[in-house]
MARLUMTOR-125689 format. One line per 5 residues: number of its first residue (from 1); their letters; for each residue x, y negated, z negated of C-alpha. Coordinates in pm, 1 decimal, always signed. Each point is the difference from the previous one (the first is absolute). Layout:
BEGIN
NUM) A) X:Y:Z | ...
***
This chain:
BEGIN
1) MITPD) +8715.8:-11432.6:-12103.3 | -320.9:-205.2:-24.8 | -326.7:+173.8:+71.0 | -345.7:-155.5:+24.6 | -253.8:+74.9:-272.0
6) PARGP) -339.3:+35.4:+173.3 | -180.7:-115.9:-313.5 | +204.1:-320.0:-36.4 | +92.5:-79.0:+358.0 | +355.5:-29.6:+135.6
11) SVPAL) +282.8:+20.1:-251.1 | +301.9:-228.0:+22.3 | +270.1:-90.2:-252.3 | -93.7:-280.9:-239.4 | +235.6:-280.2:-94.8
16) ATRWV) +231.8:+99.0:-284.2 | -58.7:-309.4:-215.4 | -274.9:-258.8:-51.6 | +204.6:-275.7:+169.6 | +221.1:+52.2:+304.9
21) LARVS) +229.1:-226.0:+201.4 | -29.5:+72.5:+371.6 | +223.0:-124.2:+281.5 | -163.1:-51.6:+338.1 | +165.2:+173.6:+292.0
26) GPSMS) -118.2:-82.4:+350.4 | -230.6:-251.6:+170.6 | -343.9:+163.7:-41.3 | -131.3:-255.6:-253.2 | +152.4:-310.1:+158.0
31) PTVRH) -75.7:-289.1:-48.3 | -149.6:+76.1:-345.9 | +310.2:+179.8:-123.1 | +322.8:+44.5:+190.0 | +283.7:+246.9:+17.8
36) GDRLL) +207.7:-35.6:-318.3 | -272.7:-152.1:-218.4 | -20.3:+134.7:-356.5 | -351.7:+65.0:-131.9 | -139.9:+60.7:-347.0
41) VRRLR) -248.7:+290.0:+13.5 | -238.6:+124.4:-269.5 | -86.3:+368.5:+5.2 | -367.4:+85.5:+55.8 | -171.2:+308.8:-132.5
46) PGAPV) -117.3:+248.6:+263.7 | -336.0:-99.4:+144.7 | +11.3:-355.3:-138.1 | -210.5:-242.2:+204.8 | +200.7:-230.3:+227.2
51) APGTV) -157.3:-300.0:+171.6 | +43.7:-48.5:+374.6 | +280.2:-246.7:+70.6 | +212.9:+112.8:-297.5 | +369.2:+62.8:+73.5
56) VLARF) +92.9:+341.2:-139.3 | +264.9:+267.4:-26.7 | -139.0:+320.5:+153.4 | +86.2:+349.9:+114.8 | -146.4:+206.2:+282.3
61) PARPD) -92.5:+362.2:-83.4 | +138.3:+90.7:+343.6 | +334.1:-162.3:-100.1 | +20.6:+5.9:-384.7 | +370.1:-93.6:+13.1
66) LLVVK) -83.5:-331.3:+172.3 | -79.2:-290.9:-234.4 | -141.8:-304.8:+182.1 | -110.0:-356.0:-71.2 | -325.7:-67.9:+184.8
71) RVHHA) -327.5:-190.2:-27.4 | -320.9:+188.6:-84.9 | -251.8:-24.6:+282.1 | -278.5:+211.9:-149.7 | -68.6:+304.2:-218.6
76) VEGGH) -47.5:+336.3:+169.5 | -62.1:+349.8:-127.6 | +315.2:+112.2:-179.8 | +166.3:-341.5:-20.6 | +32.1:-322.6:+195.7
81) WVLGD) +59.6:-113.6:+356.4 | +309.2:-221.9:-16.3 | +147.8:-220.4:+270.4 | +313.2:-208.2:+37.1 | -32.2:-372.6:+66.8
86) NPLVT) +218.5:+34.9:+310.7 | -224.9:+161.7:+265.1 | +298.9:+99.8:+215.1 | +125.3:+248.7:-260.4 | -215.5:+308.3:-57.6
91) DDSRA) +149.0:+175.1:-304.0 | -336.1:-26.4:-175.4 | -334.3:+182.8:+2.1 | -16.2:-28.9:+379.2 | +294.0:+241.7:+12.7
96) FGTAV) -33.0:+204.6:-321.1 | -369.9:-13.5:-96.3 | -140.5:-49.7:-347.2 | +236.6:-136.4:-265.8 | -0.8:+46.4:-376.0
101) VVGRV) +67.3:-326.9:-181.8 | +251.7:+46.5:-282.3 | +58.6:-365.1:-96.6 | -113.1:-359.1:+51.6 | +252.5:-266.4:+99.7
106) VARLR) -21.3:-272.2:-264.7 | +263.1:-247.6:+123.1 | +304.8:-55.3:+214.6 | +308.3:-47.0:-219.2 | +269.7:-68.1:+259.5
111) PRPGR) +94.5:-188.0:+209.0 | -314.9:-218.4:-12.2 | -166.1:+56.1:-340.3 | -376.6:-23.9:-22.8 | -332.7:+159.1:+76.1
116) LPAAP) -58.7:+144.2:+344.5 | -214.3:-192.7:+248.1 | -330.4:+126.1:+137.6 | -2.1:+209.6:+315.2 | +98.2:-190.1:+313.7
121) PS) -282.5:-66.5:+248.1 | -39.4:+282.9:+249.1
***
């Protein structure tokens, strides 16, 4: 069981290794990344600064079992406000609140290798 530490903010499981391969499941980040894409993710230390617009791997203290790929909108007390690029899907901070970023997406490996594009216009 994961319990919050009032001195350090919400506690969520970290990534097990420095580099992680993640597979996207679902449409919440479309068109930036799509269902089935494979992403290379670099683990971030707890509390590391993350710039708005960065695509990240994150967990919600309310749902520590849920690992999501989202875009950082802004920093908030205890973590970051993260949103998906697809406004019709709400499995992001609008539904679960503050997220704790555990990794930064470095590149898409499959099926279209390369860096991720900037956020689509809203």
